[in-house]
Structure formats: C-alpha cells, structure tokens
Backbone bond lengths (Angstrom), bond angles and torsions (degrees), N, CA, C in turn:
res aa  C-N    CA-C-N  psi(-1)  N-CA   C-N-CA  omega(-1)  CA-C   N-CA-C  phi
1 M - - - 1.496 - - 1.540 108.30 -
2 N 1.353 117.72 129.12 1.425 123.75 175.87 1.510 111.57 -62.93
3 K 1.320 117.19 134.50 1.472 120.20 176.12 1.500 110.38 -88.24
4 Y 1.312 115.31 151.02 1.510 122.34 176.74 1.517 106.79 -81.23
5 K 1.305 117.35 120.60 1.449 122.40 -176.38 1.531 111.85 -87.29
6 I 1.309 117.48 131.39 1.445 124.20 -176.94 1.524 109.23 -132.65
7 K 1.347 115.24 131.48 1.500 121.85 173.42 1.531 107.90 -87.68
8 L 1.327 115.85 112.37 1.470 121.27 -178.25 1.530 110.64 -114.54
9 A 1.331 115.34 124.78 1.458 121.95 -177.98 1.524 112.02 -123.38
10 F 1.336 115.41 130.80 1.493 120.02 175.27 1.486 108.60 -145.99
11 S 1.329 114.95 174.35 1.440 119.19 -175.40 1.552 111.38 -89.57
12 P 1.362 117.15 162.73 1.468 120.03 177.60 1.418 114.02 -80.69
13 C 1.348 119.85 5.39 1.463 123.93 -179.07 1.511 111.45 -63.48
14 P 1.304 121.70 149.83 1.484 120.76 -174.41 1.520 115.09 -61.04
15 N 1.381 117.52 -30.41 1.396 118.38 179.42 1.503 111.73 -64.32
16 D 1.366 116.51 -40.64 1.443 119.63 -177.90 1.544 109.14 -75.28
17 T 1.297 119.96 -44.03 1.465 119.11 -179.51 1.497 111.83 -65.75
18 F 1.354 116.54 -31.63 1.497 120.15 171.60 1.500 112.83 -61.58
19 I 1.394 114.24 -45.81 1.452 122.13 -177.79 1.536 109.94 -63.18
20 F 1.346 117.45 -47.27 1.430 121.52 -170.64 1.562 117.45 -93.53
21 N 1.324 113.76 -4.77 1.476 118.88 -176.80 1.533 112.68 -51.72
22 A 1.294 117.33 -51.55 1.513 120.07 -177.89 1.524 110.56 -65.99
23 L 1.249 118.45 -36.34 1.439 124.79 -177.58 1.524 111.32 -65.48
24 V 1.332 116.49 -47.36 1.466 119.28 -171.38 1.535 113.11 -94.81
25 N 1.326 117.95 -11.30 1.449 120.97 -178.21 1.522 114.09 -112.69
26 G 1.302 117.10 23.25 1.462 122.03 168.74 1.507 114.75 77.83
27 H 1.322 120.00 19.31 1.490 120.12 -177.71 1.518 110.42 -87.63
28 I 1.301 118.80 -17.94 1.487 120.78 178.26 1.530 104.38 -130.98
29 D 1.325 113.62 159.06 1.460 123.82 176.36 1.505 108.39 -74.16
30 T 1.349 119.25 124.50 1.436 122.34 -178.66 1.545 112.27 -86.19
31 E 1.299 115.45 5.12 1.480 120.55 170.62 1.512 115.31 55.11
32 G 1.371 114.86 43.35 1.463 118.56 174.32 1.480 115.28 89.97
33 I 1.391 116.96 8.45 1.491 119.81 -179.84 1.529 106.72 -112.54
34 D 1.299 114.28 133.89 1.488 122.87 178.13 1.577 107.04 -105.76
35 F 1.316 116.20 110.31 1.457 120.16 -175.96 1.495 110.57 -93.03
36 E 1.379 115.89 128.77 1.431 123.39 171.03 1.512 106.12 -100.37
37 I 1.369 115.69 120.73 1.462 119.60 -165.91 1.504 112.47 -103.69
38 L 1.357 115.26 139.74 1.467 123.48 172.96 1.535 109.51 -135.45
39 L 1.345 115.85 131.20 1.442 121.02 176.75 1.530 107.85 -112.86
40 A 1.349 117.28 131.57 1.463 122.48 179.55 1.522 111.23 -153.97
41 D 1.312 119.22 159.65 1.389 126.40 173.85 1.517 111.30 -57.55
42 V 1.358 117.28 145.27 1.461 119.67 -170.10 1.533 112.51 -59.94
43 Q 1.350 118.32 -36.18 1.451 118.14 -179.97 1.581 109.74 -69.15
44 E 1.260 117.46 -31.72 1.461 121.91 174.13 1.532 110.96 -67.48
45 L 1.291 115.52 -39.54 1.478 119.66 173.69 1.478 112.52 -64.95
46 N 1.336 118.04 -39.70 1.458 120.81 174.26 1.528 112.13 -56.92
47 Q 1.308 115.33 -47.34 1.478 118.60 -179.23 1.511 110.94 -65.30
48 M 1.300 118.87 -37.63 1.470 120.69 178.25 1.528 110.92 -66.46
49 A 1.295 115.77 -34.89 1.481 120.08 176.13 1.542 112.20 -61.11
50 F 1.332 114.33 -37.79 1.475 118.61 178.01 1.512 109.83 -61.84
51 H 1.307 117.89 -30.05 1.460 121.56 -179.28 1.542 112.71 -102.75
52 Q 1.305 116.36 11.29 1.494 124.20 175.12 1.529 110.54 52.38
53 T 1.328 114.29 45.41 1.501 120.06 -178.29 1.524 110.42 -71.13
54 N 1.334 117.08 -41.77 1.503 118.78 -172.34 1.542 110.18 -114.88
55 D 1.321 113.59 155.86 1.427 119.40 -178.71 1.534 112.75 -78.85
56 I 1.323 114.59 -42.38 1.480 121.93 174.64 1.455 105.89 -126.07
57 T 1.366 118.08 129.67 1.456 122.64 -175.37 1.513 114.40 -142.93
58 K 1.331 116.11 142.64 1.423 119.84 162.83 1.516 108.00 -74.63
59 L 1.345 117.78 145.87 1.426 121.97 175.19 1.537 106.99 -160.59
60 S 1.350 113.40 161.97 1.460 119.49 173.69 1.501 109.59 -69.52
61 F 1.328 119.25 145.35 1.450 119.75 179.85 1.513 109.79 -63.30
62 N 1.318 118.00 -36.18 1.435 121.06 177.21 1.563 111.12 -58.04
63 A 1.341 115.99 -44.10 1.407 120.52 -179.13 1.562 109.88 -70.22
64 Y 1.275 115.78 -27.19 1.462 118.23 176.25 1.552 112.16 -57.94
65 G 1.331 115.05 -36.42 1.437 118.85 177.00 1.510 112.17 -52.80
66 L 1.340 117.54 -37.37 1.481 121.21 -179.46 1.513 111.30 -80.31
67 A 1.345 115.78 -23.48 1.482 119.14 -175.79 1.495 113.22 -103.15
68 S 1.330 116.02 4.84 1.485 122.14 -167.74 1.546 113.10 -67.85
69 S 1.303 117.36 -21.40 1.489 119.26 177.86 1.521 110.33 -69.91
70 N 1.315 118.15 -25.98 1.476 121.23 -174.12 1.533 111.16 -112.44
71 Y 1.319 119.88 -14.77 1.451 122.65 179.16 1.499 113.21 -125.51
72 I 1.379 114.67 151.74 1.461 120.29 172.91 1.520 108.69 -122.08
73 L 1.352 116.42 147.35 1.417 118.60 -174.20 1.543 111.92 -83.61
74 L 1.347 113.96 133.37 1.459 117.77 169.86 1.498 111.50 -76.44
75 E 1.318 117.29 159.66 1.462 120.51 -175.93 1.574 110.51 -101.71
76 S 1.314 116.14 13.23 1.464 121.06 170.57 1.510 108.50 -131.42
77 G 1.363 115.26 159.44 1.445 120.79 174.82 1.535 116.54 92.01
78 S 1.331 116.30 0.16 1.529 118.55 -172.33 1.510 110.17 -83.19
79 A 1.301 114.54 160.56 1.423 126.82 170.29 1.537 107.68 -104.66
80 L 1.299 118.14 102.72 1.465 127.27 -177.42 1.452 108.72 -144.54
81 G 1.301 117.28 149.05 1.426 116.67 176.77 1.572 113.31 167.50
82 R 1.338 113.89 -166.87 1.452 118.42 177.13 1.508 109.47 -121.43
83 G 1.319 114.60 142.25 1.474 118.33 -177.62 1.537 112.63 73.71
84 C 1.294 118.60 24.85 1.429 118.87 -176.19 1.542 112.22 -131.47
85 G 1.310 116.77 20.20 1.447 118.28 -176.59 1.509 116.94 -79.88
86 P 1.327 118.84 172.33 1.451 120.96 179.21 1.553 110.36 -70.52
87 L 1.335 113.39 154.03 1.467 118.93 -175.40 1.530 109.11 -117.74
88 L 1.347 116.96 136.31 1.478 121.91 170.31 1.499 105.74 -90.16
89 I 1.316 118.79 126.11 1.433 123.62 -176.28 1.534 112.40 -131.72
90 N 1.311 115.84 157.48 1.468 119.90 169.86 1.555 107.16 -164.26
91 K 1.342 116.53 -164.49 1.442 119.95 -175.49 1.543 112.94 -81.53
92 T 1.330 118.20 -22.63 1.393 121.31 -173.91 1.533 118.54 -104.99
93 G 1.307 114.71 -21.33 1.458 120.19 -175.41 1.500 113.26 81.99
94 M 1.280 117.56 8.00 1.467 122.47 179.57 1.550 110.69 -127.06
95 L 1.304 117.97 155.45 1.481 120.08 174.44 1.519 109.37 -58.89
96 P 1.320 118.16 146.32 1.470 121.68 176.46 1.574 111.46 -59.36
97 P 1.296 117.91 149.11 1.518 119.86 -176.56 1.507 111.82 -55.11
98 K 1.312 116.95 -40.73 1.528 118.90 177.18 1.538 106.71 -116.52
99 P 1.315 116.58 82.67 1.465 121.93 -173.10 1.483 113.50 -57.47
100 E 1.315 117.81 -34.28 1.485 121.03 -175.24 1.497 110.99 -69.19
101 E 1.397 115.87 -21.81 1.459 119.18 -176.67 1.550 109.06 -101.20
102 A 1.254 120.27 -18.00 1.478 122.80 -175.42 1.509 112.67 -64.26
103 L 1.323 116.26 134.92 1.454 118.44 177.53 1.555 109.66 -84.16
104 I 1.334 115.05 124.99 1.442 122.14 -178.15 1.478 109.45 -110.19
105 A 1.322 118.83 122.78 1.467 124.19 176.46 1.555 107.95 -80.40
106 I 1.322 115.35 125.81 1.497 117.74 -178.97 1.513 108.16 -125.90
107 P 1.345 119.92 157.48 1.448 122.97 -177.06 1.527 116.27 -83.41
108 G 1.299 115.02 8.42 1.468 120.02 -179.85 1.525 111.60 145.96
109 I 1.307 116.78 138.93 1.466 120.71 -174.22 1.541 110.04 -66.68
110 N 1.339 117.05 -29.86 1.433 120.70 -175.26 1.502 114.20 -95.33
111 T 1.332 116.75 5.46 1.446 120.35 179.65 1.494 113.36 -73.86
112 T 1.316 116.43 154.80 1.500 120.26 173.92 1.513 109.27 -61.35
113 A 1.297 118.67 -35.82 1.472 121.85 178.42 1.520 111.17 -55.64
114 N 1.292 117.14 -44.43 1.453 121.55 -179.40 1.555 111.60 -66.81
115 L 1.313 114.22 -38.93 1.476 117.89 178.92 1.594 107.98 -64.16
116 L 1.342 115.97 -43.14 1.491 117.58 176.08 1.473 112.41 -62.77
117 L 1.336 119.33 -37.29 1.462 119.59 176.21 1.512 112.17 -61.41
118 S 1.339 115.71 -40.51 1.468 121.00 178.93 1.513 111.91 -64.23
119 I 1.329 116.53 -35.09 1.458 122.03 179.69 1.498 110.90 -73.96
120 C 1.364 116.92 -45.56 1.462 120.37 -175.59 1.530 115.80 -83.07
121 F 1.286 114.40 -35.66 1.442 120.50 -179.19 1.534 113.45 -132.34
122 P 1.271 118.34 71.20 1.500 122.07 -173.96 1.534 110.54 -63.39
123 Q 1.334 118.79 -21.76 1.476 121.57 178.87 1.524 112.70 -71.11
124 L 1.345 118.00 -17.87 1.429 122.48 -178.92 1.557 109.09 -86.89
125 G 1.278 117.16 73.78 1.420 121.32 -173.09 1.506 116.79 -102.75
126 N 1.362 117.43 -4.78 1.463 120.24 177.37 1.525 107.65 -94.67
127 K 1.328 113.07 99.05 1.498 119.57 -170.79 1.520 110.52 -118.93
128 K 1.338 115.30 149.64 1.434 121.33 173.12 1.532 110.26 -132.13
129 E 1.311 116.49 123.36 1.440 122.39 179.91 1.514 112.13 -71.30
130 M 1.311 118.19 136.08 1.485 123.67 179.04 1.541 106.76 -146.82
131 L 1.329 115.08 154.68 1.414 121.97 167.87 1.552 106.75 -55.43
132 F 1.335 117.00 132.55 1.467 120.87 -175.18 1.526 114.03 -51.13
133 S 1.320 114.58 -36.86 1.494 120.48 -176.55 1.505 112.36 -75.08
134 D 1.323 120.53 -10.78 1.455 123.76 178.61 1.540 114.26 -95.37
135 I 1.339 116.83 -8.91 1.458 119.74 -171.94 1.487 115.20 -67.98
136 V 1.348 116.69 -40.72 1.483 119.01 179.77 1.563 109.97 -61.47
137 E 1.308 117.25 -43.60 1.420 121.75 177.73 1.495 113.84 -62.22
138 A 1.335 116.56 -36.68 1.469 122.03 178.18 1.508 110.41 -63.87
139 V 1.336 117.19 -40.11 1.455 120.48 177.92 1.538 110.43 -69.05
140 L 1.260 115.82 -44.31 1.490 120.92 178.08 1.528 114.74 -56.84
141 T 1.356 114.15 -36.13 1.469 119.79 -176.50 1.520 111.85 -99.61
142 D 1.343 117.14 14.95 1.485 122.99 175.90 1.534 112.59 60.70
143 K 1.315 117.21 26.75 1.464 120.52 173.10 1.544 108.61 -83.06
144 A 1.335 115.46 -12.45 1.495 123.33 173.86 1.480 108.07 -145.67
145 Q 1.324 117.35 147.48 1.508 121.55 179.35 1.529 110.58 -83.39
146 A 1.304 118.23 -16.40 1.460 124.18 176.36 1.503 108.76 -158.92
147 G 1.324 117.03 161.50 1.414 122.89 177.90 1.469 113.99 -135.40
148 L 1.322 117.07 147.96 1.458 123.54 178.07 1.560 105.77 -105.97
149 I 1.368 114.85 110.33 1.482 115.23 -172.22 1.519 110.76 -110.18
150 I 1.327 114.41 153.21 1.488 123.85 -179.31 1.522 107.25 -142.10
151 H 1.301 114.75 174.07 1.467 122.04 175.19 1.552 111.52 60.61
152 E 1.312 115.99 -141.42 1.479 120.05 -174.35 1.536 114.38 -67.07
153 S 1.358 115.72 -19.94 1.479 118.50 179.91 1.570 110.34 -58.82
154 R 1.346 116.79 -24.91 1.476 121.82 -179.13 1.549 108.34 -60.85
155 F 1.306 116.34 -32.73 1.483 119.51 -173.40 1.531 113.09 -92.09
156 T 1.336 118.87 -9.39 1.462 120.12 -170.52 1.524 113.43 -121.01
157 F 1.356 120.95 -14.75 1.443 121.96 -172.04 1.540 113.56 -63.13
158 G 1.330 114.99 -32.62 1.460 118.26 -178.32 1.530 112.40 -71.33
159 D 1.359 117.06 -25.94 1.448 121.56 177.86 1.523 111.27 -66.21
160 K 1.381 113.25 -22.09 1.457 116.54 -177.66 1.524 112.72 -100.19
161 G 1.310 117.37 12.37 1.431 121.32 174.70 1.509 116.04 89.83
162 L 1.334 118.07 5.25 1.457 121.75 179.40 1.537 111.11 -88.92
163 K 1.338 114.84 159.78 1.489 118.76 -174.28 1.527 110.04 -127.10
164 K 1.326 113.96 151.89 1.435 119.74 177.47 1.543 112.21 -79.42
165 V 1.323 115.44 128.33 1.474 122.24 172.37 1.515 108.93 -87.14
166 A 1.324 115.76 -44.19 1.469 118.51 -178.60 1.568 110.35 -162.42
167 D 1.278 115.73 146.44 1.481 122.27 172.04 1.516 106.39 -98.67
168 L 1.334 116.39 106.57 1.479 118.98 -175.50 1.515 111.87 -67.59
169 G 1.291 115.86 -33.24 1.476 118.73 177.54 1.534 110.50 -63.17
170 D 1.321 116.75 -42.53 1.468 121.56 176.68 1.510 112.22 -61.08
171 L 1.304 116.82 -42.16 1.502 121.79 175.80 1.512 110.45 -60.26
172 W 1.348 115.74 -46.29 1.485 121.31 177.99 1.513 110.20 -58.48
173 E 1.339 116.13 -49.69 1.458 120.83 -178.73 1.546 113.17 -59.21
174 K 1.334 115.12 -40.43 1.500 118.77 -179.62 1.503 110.65 -70.79
175 Q 1.345 115.64 -32.19 1.487 118.81 -179.35 1.499 111.70 -76.95
176 T 1.289 118.43 -38.56 1.493 122.49 -173.87 1.499 117.26 -109.89
177 G 1.322 116.50 -20.13 1.467 118.58 -175.46 1.506 113.94 75.33
178 L 1.340 116.44 10.17 1.477 123.33 -172.70 1.481 110.46 -113.34
179 P 1.354 117.45 154.83 1.452 120.65 173.26 1.555 108.71 -64.95
180 I 1.360 113.42 156.54 1.434 117.56 179.97 1.538 112.62 -88.02
181 P 1.304 118.41 120.94 1.473 123.13 177.26 1.497 109.26 -86.24
182 L 1.364 116.09 121.38 1.399 123.14 -179.49 1.527 114.65 -102.54
183 G 1.343 115.24 -62.10 1.465 117.70 178.99 1.501 109.53 -150.58
184 G 1.298 116.40 154.39 1.502 122.27 -177.58 1.494 111.83 -137.59
185 I 1.325 111.73 -176.85 1.519 120.83 177.25 1.454 108.41 -110.95
186 A 1.328 116.53 130.71 1.446 121.23 -178.66 1.495 109.65 -126.68
187 A 1.356 116.04 149.47 1.429 126.66 -178.38 1.537 110.34 -116.53
188 K 1.283 115.53 144.21 1.462 118.72 174.80 1.476 110.50 -58.86
189 R 1.282 118.00 134.62 1.486 121.29 176.01 1.505 113.70 -64.65
190 S 1.345 114.98 -20.44 1.468 118.14 -178.09 1.535 111.56 -80.77
191 L 1.326 119.26 -8.24 1.480 119.65 177.28 1.530 108.04 -71.78
192 P 1.346 115.85 152.05 1.458 118.57 173.10 1.485 112.77 -59.98
193 T 1.327 116.74 142.85 1.460 122.37 -174.62 1.525 109.60 -58.56
194 D 1.341 119.78 -40.35 1.445 121.99 -176.78 1.511 110.56 -67.20
195 I 1.359 119.06 -30.27 1.453 121.79 174.88 1.502 111.42 -71.47
196 I 1.299 118.18 -41.02 1.446 123.10 178.85 1.574 108.99 -61.15
197 Q 1.269 116.43 -47.02 1.461 121.95 -178.92 1.575 109.44 -65.93
198 K 1.300 116.92 -37.76 1.512 120.67 179.56 1.499 109.13 -68.02
199 V 1.322 119.93 -42.04 1.448 119.72 178.71 1.509 110.09 -64.39
200 N 1.322 117.44 -43.33 1.462 122.14 175.23 1.519 111.31 -51.54
201 H 1.309 116.51 -49.05 1.454 123.54 179.43 1.556 111.40 -64.15
202 L 1.321 116.85 -38.49 1.524 120.71 -179.29 1.488 111.28 -67.21
203 I 1.393 117.40 -40.10 1.474 118.64 178.45 1.497 111.95 -64.81
204 S 1.304 116.45 -42.61 1.506 120.47 174.20 1.506 110.82 -57.15
205 K 1.340 117.51 -46.36 1.403 123.04 179.99 1.532 112.97 -63.25
206 S 1.337 115.89 -35.42 1.477 122.82 179.41 1.544 107.36 -66.89
207 I 1.309 118.85 -40.50 1.517 120.91 -178.98 1.518 107.98 -67.84
208 Q 1.341 117.76 -42.91 1.448 118.07 -178.68 1.512 111.74 -63.69
209 W 1.358 117.03 -35.59 1.489 120.62 176.52 1.465 110.02 -64.68
210 A 1.344 116.95 -41.00 1.489 121.64 -178.71 1.499 110.49 -62.98
211 W 1.360 117.79 -41.95 1.487 119.70 177.50 1.499 112.09 -63.90
212 E 1.338 113.60 -38.19 1.520 117.45 -178.71 1.546 110.62 -74.08
213 H 1.348 120.35 -21.68 1.453 122.97 -177.61 1.560 108.34 -130.40
214 P 1.327 117.26 66.13 1.482 122.02 -169.84 1.521 116.53 -61.25
215 D 1.343 116.56 -21.01 1.438 120.37 -179.08 1.544 114.59 -95.15
216 S 1.264 115.48 -8.16 1.436 121.95 -168.48 1.566 114.53 -68.93
217 G 1.352 115.18 -33.68 1.433 116.58 -176.22 1.505 116.53 -104.02
218 Q 1.290 115.38 15.68 1.497 121.34 -176.06 1.524 113.17 -54.47
219 D 1.317 117.12 -46.98 1.490 120.14 -179.61 1.497 111.36 -64.09
220 F 1.311 118.33 -46.38 1.476 125.38 178.51 1.532 110.30 -58.29
221 I 1.302 117.22 -48.83 1.432 123.16 -179.56 1.499 111.47 -63.75
222 A 1.352 117.77 -49.52 1.459 121.95 -176.44 1.544 111.46 -66.44
223 R 1.325 117.73 -30.66 1.464 121.45 -179.61 1.530 110.33 -64.52
224 H 1.320 118.05 -27.96 1.492 118.53 -176.33 1.548 110.92 -107.49
225 A 1.353 117.54 7.49 1.447 121.52 -168.39 1.540 117.24 -92.03
226 N 1.347 115.35 17.69 1.456 118.59 175.01 1.548 112.98 52.94
227 E 1.298 113.74 45.18 1.495 120.97 174.03 1.532 110.32 59.73
228 M 1.320 120.96 32.46 1.410 123.66 171.81 1.503 112.42 -70.45
229 S 1.373 116.82 149.84 1.442 116.79 175.50 1.542 109.87 -74.34
230 A 1.386 115.54 161.67 1.399 118.16 178.57 1.547 111.93 -61.29
231 S 1.290 117.61 -31.52 1.465 122.00 177.35 1.474 113.34 -64.26
232 V 1.345 115.46 -45.92 1.499 121.60 178.28 1.503 110.64 -64.73
233 I 1.345 117.91 -42.70 1.455 121.73 177.38 1.516 109.04 -58.68
234 H 1.297 117.14 -47.01 1.504 118.70 177.99 1.513 112.20 -57.89
235 Q 1.324 116.18 -49.31 1.516 119.08 -178.71 1.515 110.28 -59.77
236 H 1.344 115.86 -40.93 1.473 121.20 -178.22 1.563 108.55 -60.08
237 I 1.287 118.41 -49.68 1.466 121.46 -179.66 1.512 112.87 -63.64
238 Q 1.362 114.91 -42.32 1.478 119.16 -179.21 1.547 110.18 -63.71
239 L 1.305 116.70 -34.84 1.483 119.97 -177.54 1.517 114.12 -75.48
240 Y 1.375 115.10 -40.75 1.435 118.68 -169.05 1.535 115.67 -102.91
241 V 1.313 117.37 -13.69 1.468 118.96 177.49 1.525 109.76 -109.39
242 N 1.308 118.17 118.05 1.444 121.77 -172.27 1.553 109.20 -155.35
243 E 1.288 117.08 -168.03 1.470 119.52 -178.14 1.508 114.56 -58.11
244 F 1.317 119.89 -29.17 1.432 123.17 175.69 1.531 113.67 -66.93
245 S 1.394 115.51 -24.65 1.438 120.52 179.44 1.482 110.36 -74.37
246 V 1.337 118.22 -31.75 1.468 123.43 176.99 1.527 110.58 -73.42
247 N 1.367 114.67 -46.17 1.440 118.39 179.80 1.549 107.26 -157.81
248 L 1.324 114.87 127.02 1.491 119.83 -175.13 1.552 111.36 -58.32
249 G 1.342 114.17 -40.10 1.437 117.02 -176.10 1.539 113.24 66.28
250 T 1.297 116.14 -176.90 1.479 121.71 -174.69 1.547 109.64 -66.09
251 D 1.332 115.09 -47.53 1.481 119.53 -178.09 1.552 112.01 -62.18
252 G 1.350 114.90 -43.47 1.416 117.76 179.93 1.562 112.64 -65.03
253 K 1.248 117.62 -41.16 1.485 121.79 179.90 1.526 110.21 -67.50
254 H 1.358 115.09 -38.36 1.463 120.26 177.16 1.488 111.13 -62.80
255 A 1.372 116.60 -44.07 1.458 121.88 178.85 1.516 110.96 -58.52
256 I 1.327 116.06 -49.82 1.455 121.38 -178.36 1.534 110.78 -62.02
257 S 1.303 115.30 -46.96 1.495 118.88 177.86 1.520 111.01 -56.64
258 S 1.316 117.55 -42.26 1.471 122.98 -179.52 1.510 111.11 -64.71
259 L 1.300 116.21 -44.26 1.477 119.85 177.22 1.529 111.56 -62.86
260 L 1.304 117.28 -41.78 1.501 120.21 -178.77 1.527 109.84 -68.45
261 K 1.348 118.22 -34.79 1.427 118.43 178.91 1.584 109.79 -71.37
262 A 1.341 116.29 -29.91 1.465 120.02 176.41 1.535 108.86 -66.76
263 G 1.308 116.58 -41.08 1.432 120.77 176.23 1.544 112.85 -64.33
264 E 1.304 115.22 -39.45 1.474 119.94 178.15 1.542 110.79 -65.62
265 S 1.358 116.13 -37.34 1.443 121.03 -178.85 1.566 109.84 -68.15
266 L 1.310 117.74 -24.34 1.489 121.81 177.27 1.497 110.49 -91.63
267 A 1.304 118.11 8.43 1.441 125.28 177.20 1.556 111.92 64.15
268 Y 1.349 113.84 30.18 1.519 116.41 173.18 1.487 113.08 -70.93
269 Y 1.356 114.04 -30.44 1.464 119.55 -177.70 1.531 109.63 -171.24
270 T 1.351 116.45 167.13 1.434 120.40 173.23 1.518 107.64 -116.74
271 L 1.350 116.25 121.41 1.472 120.53 -178.36 1.508 109.40 -72.78
272 P 1.374 115.96 143.78 1.496 121.11 179.83 1.559 107.85 -76.26
273 E 1.258 115.41 161.17 1.466 123.49 173.13 1.532 108.72 -85.88
274 L 1.292 115.37 62.53 1.478 124.80 -177.22 1.502 108.45 -136.59
275 P 1.340 116.95 157.34 1.491 117.60 172.59 1.531 112.04 -57.50
276 L 1.333 115.57 141.12 1.465 119.65 -179.91 1.530 110.32 -95.45
277 F 1.345 118.23 -23.41 1.458 121.19 -170.69 1.537 109.35 -121.37
278 A 1.338 113.63 143.32 1.474 118.38 -174.65 1.555 111.85 -62.53
279 G 1.293 116.42 -28.97 1.468 120.80 180.00 1.554 111.34 -63.44
280 E 1.332 116.28 -17.06 1.491 118.62 -179.83 1.519 113.05 -86.42
281 L 1.364 115.93 -7.55 1.434 120.02 -179.49 1.511 112.36 -69.55
282 K 1.298 119.66 143.53 1.473 120.94 177.72 1.515 109.40 -101.13
C-alpha cells in the first residue's frame, strides 16, 4: 500500500525533539503516513510557513496569525504553559534610561516573544532581529542594550552576569489569567481532514510514548541540542512539554485565541473567518 507523504518541520529544541522522537524514529506506527523531516530554527520555520513550504510545521503562535489563511492549528504538540514565557534581560535589571532609543535584540519579528514585548513594553520599538542563541552575547558585548530571550537561554543568562528586567509570560498570566502560548503545530488547510486528524493523534501518541520511555530519545535530543548540558535539556523539556502539549483543551485554545486577538488589535494581521483549530473541522 502506498503511504501518504507528509513534509513535517520542527525545531531542534529539546521540547520538539522529545515530542517527535517516537514519531520520526520508528517507535510508533505512523498509520500509513510517510514523514519527510526538516529541522530548522523557529524563525526560519515561521518564514517557511508564510511560503507554505511544509505540510505540517512548528511555528510561533504570533506567526500563525499571518499564516492562518493557509494553516490550521493542531491540538497536540504545542508549547504552552505557566512560568515559561520569554524574558527581557540586560546588565542592570532595569529598563534603559531612554527606552524608546534603546536597541533591543529579539529572536524574530514574527515570534510570540516579540508580540508579547509589544504588548507589555510598547515603548521598546527599536528592535534588531538575531538568532535566539546570539542574543545573550549581544547584550554582554553591548551590541544591544537589552535582549529578549527564549528557549535554553532562560536557564543560562544568569550564569553570565545578566539580570532579568521582566518575565513577559508572568506579565501575560497576571493580565489574562491564562497560560502563555508560545508555539504550536499547524497543518495545511489543503490536506485531507482525515490526514490532519491522524497527524494530530500521532503527535499526541508520540508524546505519550516519550513520557513512558524517558531515556529512549536522549541521543536524538542531544544531537540537535546545540551542545546543551544534560541538566539544561532536562529543564527545557520539563518546562515546555506538559498537558497542553498532549491536548490544548479549553484553556489552551482560549489562551491562543486571546493572544491572536491581541496581535490583530496591534494590526499585526487580520485573522480569517475560518476555524483556527483542527478539532473544529467536520
């Protein structure tokens, strides 16, 4: 029987490689789907989503707003939670004296982190895009007066003498009472509905397998983890893979919808009058 071929793209970050390990490395039955795999930085994945490069892709929820006419969000595989938001950092732990002039290093204009920065600190408008892993060094060498950090940088910036100005996820949670939505998995709307639902099920199944076999994917995860220590990899997975990753549920979908409406109110995008979540498909 011919298998249905799917282009699947996700990031090399430990939460994604933990989630997809079983799916892409033969630990679970893919139920007639042949996955062609691509790993790339989240901002690169965002850009590819704008060009509809991949059938199933990880992307920032903010970027999803721009891609939502062509993609629908799956209800498994997301990075959502509490206490896991992006951090604004610098050398002093305080906003720069002239915030509107200060250069802020950000991990991508279309990232959820940047949307949160615009919501929480609209005066910080002088921004420079950088690869997320270069931001700490840019602040240390005064190439930027502050940096917006995500991923593993959250766990290591203090070791380098930098200080937290604000936790944007914490500010979001206090303002809304909702978990912070960071990034999710989206499927092309042009895919057959049964294939979209099957992939959604397979990702959830892959996460459950990973939790049941916590040591199985260590080599795969570490190989893509940018020389992270085992401790940082563990913290990363513990922070970003949780019950929302298996199923968004009502709270998760409410949080994402609220974030997307905030982006729409800032004129980042106009959402289509189409279902946003795969569970809404008939």
